[in-house]
N, C-alpha and C positions, 0 to 999 in steps of 0.2 A: 492846519486844522481849520475847518470852516465853522461858522457859528460865532457867537460872541462869548467872551470870557468875562464874567462878572467880577466886580471888585472884591466880593467876599469869597471868591474861590480861594481855598487854602493854598499856600505856597507849596509846591511839590518838594522843596527841600526839607519840609517838616515831616515828611512821611518816615515813620519808624517801622522797620521790618516790612511785613506784607509781601515779602518776596515769593513765598509759596502761593499766595493768592494771585499775584500777578502772573506767575508761571501757569497756574491753573487756567486763568482767563485766556492767556495766550494759546494754551493747548487746545481749548475748546474752539477758539477762533480758527486755529490752523488745521485741526484734524476732524472736528466734529461738524455735523450738519445743522447744529443748533442755530436758529434764527432769532430766538428770543432768549437772552441770557439775563437772569435777574439776580442781582446781588442783594441778598437778604440778611438782615441782622437788626439788633435793637438800636434804639437811638443813641447816637454818640459813638458808635462802634467804629466809624471811619469809612462808611460806604462811599460817601461823596468824595472824600479824599482819595480813596483807592481808585475810583473810576476816573477821577481827574488825572491821577498819575498814569493810569492806563492810556488815557487819551494822548498824553504827551510822550510816553515811552514805549507802549506796546502796540497800539493801533497803527501808528504811522509805518511801522515795520511790516505790516500786513498789506500795505498798498491800498488801504481803504480810505475813502474820504470820510471825515468824521464831523458830525454835527452834534451839538449838545444843547439841551433845554432843561431848565429847572422849573419844577412845578410847585415848589415849596410855598410860594406866595399866594397860590390859589386858595379859595375858600374850600372847606371840606365838601365833598360830594358834588364838586363842579361837574357840569354836563360835558358831553363829548365835544360839542361845538366850542365851548369856552376853552377847553384844554387844547384843541387844535389851534385856536387863535393864539394861545400862549406859546405854543411850539413855534408857530410861524414868526412871532415877534423875536424869538431867540435865534432862529436859523436863517431867516430870509436875508438875502444880500442885494435884492433889487427892489424897485418900487412895487408895492402890492396894492396900490389904490385901484379899487373897482374889481378886484379879483377875490374869489372865495378862498377861504383858508385851505380847503381841500385841494384846489387847483395849485396853489402855491406849494403845498407839501409834495404833490405829485411831480411838479416841475423840478423842485429842488432835490428831492430824494430819488427820483426815477431816472438815475443816470445809468449808462451802460456799464460803468465800472462799479465794483462792489462798494457799498456805502454803509456806514454805521450811524445810527441815531441813538444818542444817549438821552434817556429820560430820567432825570434825577428827582428823588423825593415823590414817589407815586402813591404811597400808602393811603393818604387821606382822600385821594381822588380816583381810586381804583375802579369804581363803578363806571366812571366816564372814560378812564384811560384804557381799560381792557378792550372795549369795542374799537377804539381808535387804533390800537396796536394790531388787533386781528385784521382789520380792514387794510391797513398799510402793508402788512406782511403778505396778504393775499394779492394785493394789487402790484406790489413791487418785488419781484423775485430776487433782485440783487441787494435787497435791504436786510441788514441785521440790526436788531434793536437790543441795546443793553439798558436795562432798567435798574434803578436802585429803589428798594422798598423795604418796609419792615415786615412785609408779608408777600407771598408770591402773587403774581398777576392772575394766574389761574388758567393760562392757555394750555392746551393739551400737550404741545411739544415744547413747553417751557423748560429750559435748563436752569436749575437753581444752584447758585454758588453761594454757600453760606459764609458770611464774614464773621469769624470767631473773635473772642477777646484776644488781646495781645498775649503772646507767651510771657511768662514772668520776667525773663531777662530783657525782653524788648520793652515791657511795661516800666521796669526800673530805669531803663535807658531814656524813655520819654520823660519820666518824672525828673531825672537829673537834668535833662536838657531844659525843661521848662523852669526848673528852680534856678538854674544858671542864668536863664534869659531874664528873670526878674531881679537878678542881683542877690539871690540867696542860695548859692551853691552848697551842696551837701558834701561834696568831696568824696573821699574813700574811707571815711571813718566807719569801722564795722558796726558800731551801735547805730549811727545815723542811717546806714544802708539797711540794717535790719528793720528799723522803724519804717523807712520808706517802702520796703518790700511789703510790710504789713498793711500800710496804707493802700498800696496798689491792689493787694488781694481783697481788701475790704470794699474797694470800689469796683471790684469785678474785672480788673485789668481792662477797663473801658477807657479808650483814649481821651474822650471828652471829660470824663470824670477825673481822670488822672491830671489833666491840664487844670481843671478847677481846683483840685486838691493842692497842686503845686502853687497855684495863685494865692492860696491861703497863707503861704509862708511870708507874704508881705507884712502880715500883722500877727502871725501865730508861729509858735515853735513847732518842730516836727512832732513832739510829744502831744502838744495841744491839738494838732490836726488829727492825730490818731484817736485821741479821746473823743473827738467830735463824731467818730465813726463807731459808736457804741452798739449800734444795731437794735437798740431798745427805744423806749419813749423819749430818751434824752438825746437821741441821734440828731446831729445838726446838718447832715449833708443836704437835706432838702432846702436849706436856706442859702446854699452856695449859689453864686451867680457870677456871670461875667459882666462886670460894670465898666469895662474898658470902652473907649470911644470908637474902636474899629467895628465895621459892620458885622453883625452876627445875627442869623435868623433867630427869632424868638424861641423856637423849639430847642435851640442849642445854647440858650442863655444860662441855663442852670440844670442841676440834676432833676429837680421837680419838673421843669419845662420839658425835658427830654422824655420823661416817662409819661407825663400827663398828655403829651401829644398822641401817644399810642392809646392810652386809657380812654381818652375822650371819644375816640372813634369806635370803641367797643360797644356792643349792645348792652342793655341793662343786665341781663342774666350773666353775660361775660364779666361785667364789672363786679357783680356780687360774688361770683366764684373767685375772681382774682383776689378780692379783699379777704375772703375766707381762707384762701390758701396761705395767707400771711401767718396763720396760726402754726403752720409747719415750719421746721427749721430751714434757714436759708441754705442754698446749695452753691456749687462752684463748678466752673469749667475745669476739666483736668484731662491731660493726655495720659494719665496713669490708669491703666485698665483696672487696677485694684481699688481705685478711689470710688466710693459709693456715697450717694446722697439722695435726698428726695423721698417721695412717698409713692406707693403703688396706687392704682386706681381704687382698689378696695379700701385702702386707708382713707383716701379722699372722700369716697362715698360715705364711709362710716362717720366721718367728722363733719362734713360740709352739707350733706343732704338734709332737707327739711321741706315742709309744704311750700315755702317760697322758692326753693331750688330743688325740685324733685330729682330723685336718683336717675330716672331715664334721660334727663336733660344734661347731666353733668359730663358724660363722656364726650358728647359733641361740643359742648362749650369749652371743654379742656383742650380739645384738638384745635379749636379756633384760636384760643389764647397762645398755643404753641406756634401756630401759623403767624400770629401777630408779633412774635418775638418777645412776648411778655412772660411766658412760661417756658422754661428750659426742660429738656428731656434727656434722659440717659438710658441707653439700651444696654442690656447684658444678654447673655445667651438665654436666660430664662425669664427676665422681667423687663418691664418698662417703668421707669421712675420719673416723676415730675417734680420740679422744684422751681422756686423763685430765687434769682440772684439777690445778693444782699440789698442793693439799692432799690430794686423793685419791691422787695419784701417790706422795707421801711415805708415806701410810698403807699403800698396796699394796706399796711397796718394803720396808717393815719386815716386813710379813707374808711376803713372798717370802723374805727373809733367814731368818726363823724356820722356814719350811717346808723350804727347800732347802739352807740353809747357804751359806757363802761360796763354796765351789768350784762348786756347781751354779748359783748365782746368777751367778758370773763366766762360766760356760759360756754362759748365756743372753745375757749382754752381748756375748760373743764372736760368737755367732750374729747378733745385731743388727748389730754392727760389720762383719762380713764380708758380710752381706746388702747393706748400703748401699755397701760398697766395690764389690761386683759391679755394683750398679745404677749407680753413678757411672761406672765404667769402661765399662759397656755403653752408657749413654746419651751419654757424652762423644764417642763415635765420630761422632755426627751433627753435631758442631760444625763450623762452616764448611761445612756441607752442608745438605741439605733438612730435616734434623732439628734445626737449631739453635733454632728457635722452640719446638719440643717440649722440647728440653733445658732451656731457660730456664724454661719452664712447670713442668717436673718438678722442677727444683732449687728453685723457689720453693715448691712444695707440700711438698717433703721437707726443706727447709732446716734446720729445727731438729733433725731426726733425723740429718742428715748431720754437722752440727757436733757433736752429742752423740757420734756414732761416733768422730770424731777425738779429742774431749776424753777419752772413756772409754779410748782407747788409751794415754793418757799414763801409766797406772799400771804399765805393764810394757814394758821395752825391746823385747821381741819383738813385742808388739802395736802398739807405736808405729810400727813399719814399715808396718803397715796404715794407720794414721793419715796417714803421709807420702804413701802412694799416693793416698789420697783427696784430700788437700790439693793435691798436684801437679796432679791431674786438674781440680780446681776452678780453680786459679790459671791454668791453661792457657787458660781461657775468661774471659769477662767476668762470669761468674756472681757472684763476690764483689763486684764493683763495682756491678752492676745491683741487687743486693740490699742495698747499703750496708753490707757486712760484710767488706770487704777487710782492715780492721785486725784483726778477730777471726780471720779465716783465717790472716793473717800471724802473729799471736801464737801460735796453736795450732801452726802449722808450726815456728816457732822453738822452742817447747817440745819438740816431737817430735824435732827435731834435737838438742837438748841431751840428751834421754833416750837416744837411739840412738847418741850419740857414741862410746861404748866397746862397743857391742853388736856381736858377731860376725855376728848374723843380718841386719844391714842392709847391703845391697850399697853399695859406695863410689859407684857410678854413681847410685844412687837418692839418696844423701845429697848428692852434688854437684848433681844436678838440682834437688833441693828447695832447697838453699842459693842456687842461681842464681835460682830463682823468687822466693824471699824478697827477693833483691836487686832484682829487677825491680819488685815492688810497693813496696819501700821507696823507690825513686826517685820514684814518684808521691806518696808520703807525705812527701816532702821530706827524706828521711834519706840524702842522698848519701854522706856519710862512712861510714855503715854499709854501703852497697852497695859502696863501695870496699874495705872490709875483707873483706866476704864474697867478692868476686871474687878477692882475693888468696888466701883460703883455698881456693877452688875450684881455682885454678891450682896451688897447692902440693899439693893432694890428687891431681890427675889428671895432672900432668906430672913427669918426673924432675927432679932438681936440676941444671938446666943454666943456661946464661947467660940463656935466655929467661925463666926464672922470676924472675930478678933485675930484668929490665927488659922484662917481657912487654908492657906497654902501648905500647911503641914498635914493635910488630910488627903493627899493624893491617892492613897491606897484604899480609901473608904468612900462611900457615896454619902454626901451630906445634903443631897437634894438639889444640886445645881442643874439648871436647864441644859439641854444638850449643846446649844450654841456656845454657852459659857465653858462647858467642859471641853469643847473642841478647841476654842481659842487658848484655853489654859494648856491643853496638851501641846499645841504648836509652840507656845512660849517655852514649855519645858524642853522641847527639842532644840529650838533655835537659839535660845538665850541661856537656859540653865544647863543644857547638855545632860538632862536628868533622865535616867532609865524609867522613872515612874510615868513618863509620857505614854508608855505602852498601855498602862492600866487606865489612865485618864481618857485616852482616845477610845479604848475598848468600851468604856462606859458611855461615851458620847455616841458611839455606834449603836449600842443597844437602845439608848433613849430616843435617838432619831427614828429607829425602826418602830419603837413603841408608838411614836406620834404619827407614823405613816409617812415620814419624810425620807423617801428612799434615796434622794440625792444627797441629803445630809448624812445618811448612814454610809453611803458609798464613799463620800469625801472623808469621813472619819476612818473608814477601813483603809483607804489609801495611805493616809498619814500614819496609821497604826503600823502598817507594813514597813513604812520608811523608818519609823522609830525602832522597830525590831531589827532592821538591817544595821542600824547604828549601835544599838545598846545591848543586844542579846549576846551571849557567848559566841565566839567566832564560828564554831562548827554549826551551832543552832541557827545563827544568823544567815550563814551561807545556804544551808539546806532549806530554810524557810523561804528565803528570797528566790531560790531557784524554783521551788514548787509554785510560788506565787506567780512567777513569770510564765511558767508552763500553763498554769490554769488561765491566766489572762489571755495568752495567745490562743488558747483553745476556745474560750467562750466569752472573752471580754470585749469591750468596746475600744475604740481608738484611744480614749482617755485612759482607760485602765491599762491597756498595753503600754502606753507611753510611761505611765507611772511605774508599772512593774519593771520596765527596762531601767528606769532611773534607780529604783530600789535595788535591782540586781547589781548595777554598777557601783552603787554606794557600798553594798556588802563586799563586793570584790576588792574595792579600793581600801576599805577599812580593815578587812579581815583576811583577804586572800592575797594572791600573787599580783603585785602592781603591774607587771608586764602584761599579764593576761587582761587585767582591768583596762589597761591602756588600749590594747588591741580590740577588746570587746566594745569599749567606749566609742572608738572611731567608727566601728561598724554600725553601732546604734545611732550615732549622729547622722550617718548617711541615710538611714531609714527615716529619721525625724525630718531631715532636710527634704527628702522626697515628699513627706507628708505636709510640709509647710508649717511645722510645729516649732516655732522659735523659742517659746518659753521652756519646753522640756529640753530642746537642743542646747539652750544656754546653760541649764543645770548640768547636762551631760558633759559639756565642754569643761565646766568647772572641775568635775571629778576626773576627766582625762588629764587636766593640768595637775590635779593633786596626785594622780597615779604617776605621771611623768616625773613629778618632783620626788616621789619616793624611789623611783628607779634611779634618778640622778643621785639621791642621797646614798643609795646602796653602792653605786659605781664609785662614788668618792671614797668609799672605805676599802676598795680593792688596793692591792699592793702596787699594781702598775696600770693605773687608769689611762685610757686613750683620751688624750687632751682634745683632739678634734671632735670625738664623739660627745665628750662632756660639753664642749662649747656649743655644738649644734643643738643638743637637747636643752641647754640652758637658754639659748636664744629663742627656741620655740616656746618655752615656758613663759619667758618675758613677753613675747608677742601675744600669747593667749591671754595673759593677765591684762594687757592693755585692751585687747579686743573685748574681753568680758566686761571691763569697766564701761566701755561704750555701749555694749548690748544691754547691760543691766540699767544703765541710765535711760536708754530708750524705752525700756519696759516699765520704768518707774520704780525700780528696785534700788535699795541701798544696802546690798548684801555685805559690803565691806564693814558695815556697822553691826552685822549680825554675827554673834560669837561663833556659831557653828561654821559658817562659811569663812569668816575672817580667820579662824584658826588654820584652815587648810591653805588659804591664800597667803597668809604671812609665812607659813612654812615654805611654800613654793617660792616666794620672793627671796627669803633668806638663803635658800639653797642655791637658787640660780645666781643670786648676787655674789655668792662665794666663788662662783666660777668666773663670772663676767666682770665683776667690779661694778660699783654703783653707776658710773657714767654710761658704760655700754648697756647695762640692764635698763636704765631709764630711757635710753634712745630706742632700744628694741620695744619697750612697752609703749612708747609714744607712736612708734610705727604701727603697732597693733591697734592702738586706739583709733587709727584712721580708717579701720575697716567699718564699712557701712552696714548697719543692721538691716536696713530695708533691702539690701542686695544679698543677704545671707553670706556675707564675705567671711565672717568668722567660721561658720560651719564648713564652708567650702575650703578654707585654709586647713582646717583640722583633717578633713578627709582627703586632702591632697589635690583638689581640683583648682586651687588658687595658690599661686606662689607669692612669696614676699615681694618679688619684683612687680607683681600684678596689682598690688595694693595701691590705690590712687593716692597721690601726694596731695592730701586735702587737710584743711584745718582740723585740729582735734575738737571734740565736742565743747570743751571749755572756750575755744576760740570762736566756734560758730555762734555760741550764745553768750556774749560777754556779760559778766555779772554787773549788775547795777548797784550792788550793795556799797561799792566804793563811793557812790555819789552821795551817800548819807553822811550827815555830820556826826560827830561823836555823840551828841545828845540824841539825835534821831536813831542812831544805831543802838544805843542803850534802851531807848523806848521800844524800838522794834523787837529786840530780843525778849523783853518782858511781855509784849503783846503776843509774840509767837509762842511763848510758854503759857499763854492763857490767862494772864493777869488782866483784871478789869481796868478800865480807865481810872477809876478812883483809887485802886490799889497802886497803879503805876504812879499817879500823882503823889500819893502819900510816900511811897518808896523814894521818889526822886525829889521830894520837897517842893513841888510845883503845884499849880492849879490844874483842875480838870480841863479847863479851857485850853491851857497850854498843851496838855497831852493830846487833846483833840486836834489842835492845830498841827502838832508834830506828826500825828498819825495821818492827817490829810496830806502833809508833805511827803511822808513815807510812801503812801499809796501812789502819789503822783510820780515820784522818782523811780519807784520799782515798776510802775505801769501796771498796777493791780487795782481791782475794784473793791475788795474787802480785806479786812485785817487778817482773816483766816488764811489768805494767800501768802502772808509774809513768811511762813515757815519754809516754803519752797525756795526762798531766796537766801536763806541763812547759809553762809559759807561753812564748809566742813570744819574748819579750824575753830569755829565758835559753837560747835554742837555741845561741848561740855558746859558752856554757859547756859544753853537751853535746858540741859538736864538739871543743873543746879537751880535754875529759876523755877522749873516745874516743882522740884522738891520744896522750895521755899514759898511757893505760892500760897497766899492766905486761904484757909478753908479748902484745902486741896480736894478732899474727897467729895465735897458738895459743889465745888466751883463748876460753872458752866464750861463746856468744852469750846474753845475758840481756835484750836489748832488742828 
C-alpha cells in the first residue's frame, strides 16, 4: 500500500465485526462501475477503522494501488487548493519541490494500472473536496476514490455505503474486549452482561461511545455507568472523554466532541431544528421490521414550526440533517419516520436549553404533549370500529412519544391532567397490552394521580375515571387488594357519605349512582376475583351509563365483558345459546376486536358448560385465526382455555376403566408445556393471571390433573420446556395449532434466567423497607413501623433504587418476588389511613 500510515491509525486487530460492510465494499469494487464510493455514518461509528481495514485486507486483493489521505486536521471549509496540498503531503513519495499539487496528483495517481485514493474525514471540507474529486475522476479514468464522510459528497454517480451501528452481539463483544483491556473484565455473569447490553443500547451501539463507556469502568461500577446514561437532564455521557496519552483526533475525544463536530458545520436553521427535535423520544437502529420509533413529518411540523422556523423550511432542513447523519430515518411501507439516537438527543437537548432557556424549552415540551394528546383522542374514536386496526398501528408507531408525553406531564400538576387524559384513552383500548407496556402505562397513570391529587385544575370525574382504569389493569396484574382500595377511593370521591358508601359492595343488583368507569372495574373484579354472577348486572349498568354519556368505546367494552360474564355464570344451556348468538352476530357485523372477544366468549362457554373435546378442537381453530391476525392477547387467553379443556378431557379419561397410558401421557405433557408457555406469554404481556382467581382456578386444576399422570419431576421439566417458547415469535400459538413441535423449541434460558432478579441484592432491612414502600407506606410511616428515623428510611430507599436499578419507589412493586406477595397484601391492609393514603404502587 502506497501513502503514509499515520500513528493514530487504529490497529486493524481492534475491528469488531463489519464483515458484511467489508463484503459490500469488495462487491462494489469487483462488480460495480462505481468510481466514487462514500462510506457515510455518524461520528464514532467506525468509518475510518473500516476503510483502514479495507485498505489492508480488501483492496490489495483487487490488484489496485492504494493511497490514503486524511483530511481531519484541515480547518472547516478549506478550499480546493489547500485540500489538494494536504493530499499531496500524504501520498507523494518523491520530491515535490517546485511542482504544483495538481501535477503531483496526476503523476502519482495517473497510472496505467487501476488505482484507489482514500480520502478520510471529508464532511467539514466538502465544499472544497467535491470539486477536487470530480476533477480527478474526470482526468484519471483508472482512478477510484473511496471517501469517508458524515454526509455524501454529492457527485451524481456516487455510490453511498452506509456504515450502521454495530449489531448488539458485536457491540457487547467490543464492550467486553475494552473492559478486559483496562483490567476490568465483566466475564459471563448474566447480570453484568445484561447491564453491559443496556449500556451498549443506550450509547446507540456506537463503537466510539462503547469504548468510552468501557473506559468509565476504571473508576465506576457497571451500575454507575448505566445510571450516567439516564437520557434526561442528569445524563453524564457528554462529559465522557478519552484522557489517555495516545494520539486521538479532537473530534473523537468524547461523545460531545463527536456530535459537536457535525453540529458545528450545520447551518443555523438546521441547528435550531435539531435542537427542537430533542423534544421527541429518542429512537434506535433495529433490524426488526416490527420495531417502530420516531415521528412523521406532520408531527414535527406541528411541534417545531413557528415564525423562527417556518413550516416550508422544515422538510428541507430535515433532509439535510439526515444527510449529515444527525437525524436517523425509518421507512415503512406507508410512512417515513425521523428520530434522534439517544446520544444526539441528549446533546441537542442541552443546546436547546442554552438557546431557549427553561421557559421556552418547557413551552416546546407542552406543544409536544398536547399534540400527542389530540392525536390519541382523535384516533381513539375509531376503537371498536372500522379504525381499530389503524389505531393500533398508529399507537405502535407513536408509542415512545406517547409515553414521553405522559411522563413529561408529571413535572407540573396542571400538565399532569393532560397526561391523565392520554393515559385513560390508552387504557380504554388494548394498546398497552398489545404493546407489552400495560405496567408502564399503569405506573405513569398512578404517578399522574398522585401529582394531581391536590390540584384544583383536575376535574374529580377525570381523577375517578383514571383511578378506576388503574384498578382495572391492576386486576390483570394480580393486584386485587390494590384494586379493592382504589374502588373504595372512587366510591368515597363520587358518592355522598350515605349507608351505601359503608357497604356499597352489597348493592350489585341496584344502581347507587356510581360512574360508568367505576361500575366497569367493579364488574371485572366480580368476574376475575369474586367469581360472582352479579358481574352481569353491574356490567350491564356500565354499558347503559357509558351509552348515556356518549362514550361508545366504553359501552362496547362493557358489552364485551358482560358477554364473557354470561358465558361463565349463566345456566349452561342459556350460556351456550347466548355465546353462540353473540359470536354469529359479531362475525356478521362486528369489528376485529368484537370478533376476537366473541370467539373467546364462545370458547369459555364451551369449556365451562359444554363438551371439553369440542372446546379443545374449536379452540385450536380459533387460535389459528388469531395467529393469522397477529392478536397475541386474545390468542393467549384462548390457549389458556384450550389447556383447561384438555385438562377436563384428561380428567374424564382418568375415570375410564382401561385408560390408554400413552394417550394420557401425551395429553399431560402437552398440558404441562402449555402451562409453561402461558407463563412466559403472560409475563411478556404484563399479566399475572396466576394470581387471578378465575384463571388460577383452571390453571391449578390443569396442573394437578397433569401431575397425577406425569409426576412432579416430569411435569416440571415439561413446563420448563414450554416456558422457553418465545412470545415474540408466536411459538406458543404455533405449538397449539401444530406448526411447531417440541423439538423445534429453542433451548434458551427461561424468562427468570433471562432477567435475573436483583431482589436478592437487598439486605434484610432494605427488603423489609422495600416491601412497605411497595405497599404504599409513606417514609414517615415506615420509620415509625421500623423504629428508625426518616433519614434512615430515605437512605435505605436510595440504596434500594440503586440496587434494583430503578428511578422511583413506585417501581419497587415490579421487583417483589412472588413468594413475598402475601407480605404485600398484609402491608396494604395494615397501612395507616388506607382509604385516604396516596397511591405509590
